[in-house]
N, C-alpha and C positions, 0 to 999 in steps of 0.2 A: 381494411385500409380505409382512411378517411378520403372522401371523394371531393375534388375541388371543381367546382363548376367552370365550364368553359365557355368562351364568347361564342363559339361556332354552333352551339346547340340550337338556338331558334331558327338560324339561317338553314342548317341541315334539316330540321323538321319542315320548314317551308318547301325546300327543294324536294323533299321526299314525297311531297304531295303533287309534284308536277313531273317528275321524271320516272320511268319505270327502272333506270339503273342510276345509282349514285356511287361516285368513286371518291374516296378521301384519301389524298396522297400526303406525304410527309416522310421525314426521317424515321428510322427506328426509335423506339422508346419515348416518343412524345406524347403517347396516350390515344392513338387512333382507335385501338381495340377497346380500350377502357371506356371512352366516351360513347362509342357506338353500343357496346353492350349495355351501358347504363340507359341508353335511350330505347333500346330494343324492347319490345313486348315479349311475352312469354311464347308468343306464337312463332317468332322469328328463329329459325334454326341458325346455329353457329358453327362454322368450320374453319380451321385454320391450314393453310397450306404450308406452314412450318412443319407440320407433321409429315415425315418422309413418306408414310403408308398412304396417307389421303393424297398428298402431292403426286405420287406415282399413279394413283387410280385417276385423279383428274387429267393427268397427261396421256395416259395409256387408253382411257375409256371414258371421254368426257360425257357422252350420253348417260352412261350408268351413274356417273358421279352426280349430275344434275338431276337424275330420277331419284336418287337417294336423299339429296338435300333439296327439297322443293321450296319454291318461294312461299312466303317471304323468307329470305336467308341472307346472312351475312357471311361473305367469304373473304378471308383475311389473307393478305399478301398475294393478290391475284397475278403479280408478275411472274410467279413461279409457274403458272399454268395458263399461258395465253391461248392454249388449245380450247379452253372453255368458252372464250369470247364469241366465236361464230355461233356456237349453239345457244348461248345466252340471247344473241341477236335473233335467232329464229324464234326461240320461245317468246320473247318480249313482242316480236311482230305478230305472232299468233294470238297473243292474250295481253294486250298492252295495258297493264295496271301499274299504276304509280307506286313507286317504293318497293317493288318486288325484289330487287337485287341491290344490296349494299356491299360495295366492294372496298378494300383498302389495299394501298401499294406503297412500297418504299422507294419507288422511283418516279421521277418526273413523268407526268401522263404523256406528253409528246414524245418521251424517249422509249416508251414501251412499243416494241414493234407490233404494228397492225392494230393497235386499240383505236387510234383516232379514226381509222378508216372504217373498222368494224362496227363500232357503236356511234357513228356520228348521228347527231339528232336525237339520240336515245339516252344519252348519259349527261348527268350533271356533275361537275368536278369542283371539289373544294380543297384547300390545302390547309394543313394543320402543322404548326411548328410547336416548339416548347411552349411552356408558360409565358404569358405575358406579364407585365408588371401587374396588372390588375388582377390577373388570375392567380398569381403566386402569392399576392398579399391580400387575396379574398376581399377585394374593393368591388363595388357595384360595377356591373359589366354593361348596364343600359346607357352606353355612351356612344355617340356616332364615330366613324373612322376619324383619324386624326387629320385635321387641317389647323393652321394657326389663325383660326377665326375665333371670334368672341363665342359663337354658338357652339362650336366644337370644344372650346377649352372650359366652358362653364361647368359642364358635368364633371370633368375631371378636377377642377378646381375645388369642388365641394368635398371630394374624397380622394386627395392625391396619394401617391405612393411615396417611398422614402426618398428624402433630398439631401440627407446630411452625406458628406463625402464618403466616410467609411461604409456607410449602409449601401450606397450606390455601387461602390467598388466590391463589396461583398457580394452583391447580386451579380455583377459582371463576372466575378471569378468563379462563383458557384455554377452559374450558367442556368438554363432554363428548362432542363430535364426534369419531369416530374418526379421521378423517384428521388433526387437529390433534394427537392423543395418540399416534398410531403414528409420527409424523415424516414421513408421506406429504406433508403441507403444513406449511410452517414459518412462513409469514407469516400470522399470526392475523387481522390487519385485513383483508387481502386476501380471506382465505377468507370472513368473515363479510359483507363487501361483496358478494362474488359470490353467496353464499348468499341475501342479501336480494334481489338482482335476480331469481335464479331463482325464488325464493318469490313475488315480486310478480308476475312475468310468466307463471307456469304455475299454481301450487296456488291462489293467490288468484282467478285468472280462472276456474279449473275450479268452484270453490265458489260464487262469486256475483259480480255486477258490482259494482265499487268506484268506477268513474268516474275520480276524480282520484288517480293513485298517490302524488303528493307528499302529498296530505292524508291518504291512508292511512298513509304512513310517518310522518308527524307523529303520528298516533294511535298507532301501534306504539311510537313513542319515549315518549309520554305514558303509555302503559300499563306500559312497562318501568320507568319512574321510580316506579311504584307497586307493584312486586312486593313481596309480603310485607305488603301493607296491605289494609284493608277496600276493597271495591269500591265506589265512588260513582260511578255512571254519569254523573250531572249534571256532577260536577267534572272527570271525565275528558273528557266531551264539550265542556265549556267550554275546557280546556286545549288541546285539539285543534282547537278552533274548528269543530265539527260539530255537528248536531242530535243530541239524545238518542237518537232512534229509529236514526239512523245509527251512533252508538257502540254501541248494542245489537246491531246488525246485524254490524257489523266484529268486535266481541267474538266473537260466534258463529262467525266465520270463523277467528279465532285459536285457538278451542277445537277447531274441527273439523280444523284442520291441525297440531294437537298442538304449538302454540306456547306456549299458556298452559293452566293448569288452575285451577278454582275450588273451594276448600275451604269446604264449607257449615258453618255454625254449628251446634253441638249445642244443641238445646234440646228440652223436653217440654212437654206439655200443662199440667203442674202448675206451670210457672214462666213468667211472661210478661216477667220482667225481663231476658231474655237479648237481646243484639244478634243480628239474624238475617240481617244482610248477609253475603254470602260474602267470602273472602279471595282475592286474586288472586295466583297464582305463575307466573312463567315457567318452563318446563320445561328450558331450558337456560341456565345462568347466564353462560356466555361470550357468547351472543348479547345477553343483557339487559345485560351490562357494555359490550359494543361499542355498543348503542344508546343507552346513557347516558353514552358518551364517556369512560370511564375508559381512561387510556392505558398503564397498567401495573398489575401486582398491587400494587406499593407504594403508589401514589395511590389505588388502590381501598381498600386496606386502612386508609388514613388518612382516607378520605373519608366524606361523610355517608350514603352507601349501604352501608357496610360492614356494619352489623348486619342490614339487610334481606336483602341478598344472602347472608350467612351463614346466615340463617334458610330462605331460598329453597333454597339448597344442601342443608341437612339435611333439609327436608321432602321434596324431591323425591328425594333419595337414599333415603329410608325408602319413599317409594311405589315406587320402582324395585325394591327388594328384595322387594316383593309382585308387582308386575306382571311382572317378569322370570321369575317362577316360575308364571305363569298364574293368579294370584289376585288378587282386587279387595279390598283391606282396607276396612272401614268406618272411615273416617278423618274427623274433624271438628276444629274449634278451639272454644275456649270463650271467650266474652266477655260479661260482664253490664254492666249500666248503672252499677255502681259501679266500672268500669273494671279489675276483675279479669279477667285473661287468661291463657289457657294456649294455647301455640302449636299444639299438636297432641294430639288425644285418638284413640287407636287403640282400637277396641272389638272385643273377640274373645270369643266365648261369654259375651256379657253382661256382661263386666268391662271396664271402662275403664282404659286405661294413659296418663296424662298425661305429656307430653314438652314441655320448655321449652328454648329455644335462646338462649344468652348468649354475646356476644363478650368472654370474660373467661378468665383463667388462674387465678383465685383464687375459685372458686365458694364460696358461703355458703348456709346453709340458708334464710335469708329471701329467696333468688332464687326460690325455689319455693313462697312462702306462698300464692300464688294457688290451689295445689292443694287447700287446705282449703275452697275455694268448693264443690268437688264433693260435700262431705259432706251438704249439704242436698238433693241429687239423689237420685231413687230408682233408684239404680244401684251396683252393687258396683265398688269402686276396687282396682285391682291395683298392682303396682309402678310407680314413676314415675322419670324420667330428667331431669337437666339436662345437655344436650349443650352441651360448651364447649371450650376450648382448653388443657386439662390434658393432662398426659402419661400418666395412668394412671387406672383406675377408683378411685373414692373414694365411701364412704358419706357422705351428707348428713344423712339422718334414717334411721329404722328401715325406711321404705318407699321412699326415694328415693337413687339413686346419681347422682354426676357422672361423666359419660362423655366421653372424647375424641372429637372429630369423627371420627377415623379408625375408630371402632368401629362406625359406622353402616353 
């Protein structure tokens, strides 16, 4: 199978020279094992805890397991055997060599019981999601994390991704899973149907008891229909026909398994007129489109969720540009009670960079008039961007540019 280069590679290699334990987290099927096995030398042993026999050995006799698979070693799906972690800590403390243990997991690091306490100060953590725009279209990857600044945009401008309407929505509809983008799997509906079965039967059961799988699937569909919207747990629970406490618990499962992320509202103590609910985003637009039953890129583009899924696509791509480089951006959205909203605020070095997403090929300055709401806040305002469906970068105002989707 053809190997696609990933943005995370140099950052993982750099971290492996500093930490004795490295953990790569992310959802299933995004290529965690593929990229690490591609990077690993012949000396590094590989073991997967997906294997029930090896998983039983790791749980029942952790010392024997670690004696059999000595460092340097890559242990896949570490969340299945947390019993290994105290032993790894002891061995790392006895012989602290950088890069000895490479681990992968399909649950959020902070959600894995005991890991943060056990390996504090010894583990470097990186996140991997599905392919970015630049990865799937095999564009140069040596660009900095996205900010709407000239320096950040220049490298993307030299080799942008697709900007045409149908190409953008084909990417959104297909999603970011490597198997669908490399041609390994051609039937998108079959892939996501199988993915959901695996997700429900394995990851969800490992994180917490859900009881009725069909009810959880209904909840998942209701959440997908709200991507790019303010999170209202009461409405979500009502539409899924579950209790609010159940919806809250199930939402934490979606977060823990990297299916969704919540973007917190930006607010300060000096202003209480800002909306404080988070916004919900699915991390894979293909799965979101599958759950909401759009049968083709064309029907999705013409449908009621086109704007929300375009926004989801842009926001998650921007987050990936940071996460895949081992960085965590300070990211928020802005919305006040006068209904002025900014889709994304990236804050770097105490400067806020506003970003708006619109499904338009004819951007206008009044599309970003909400940016002026930031003037009353006690924060420095940097360059802004309107990400839309134009073919090239254009100035809208002195501080704001219209950017093609393919440049994120």
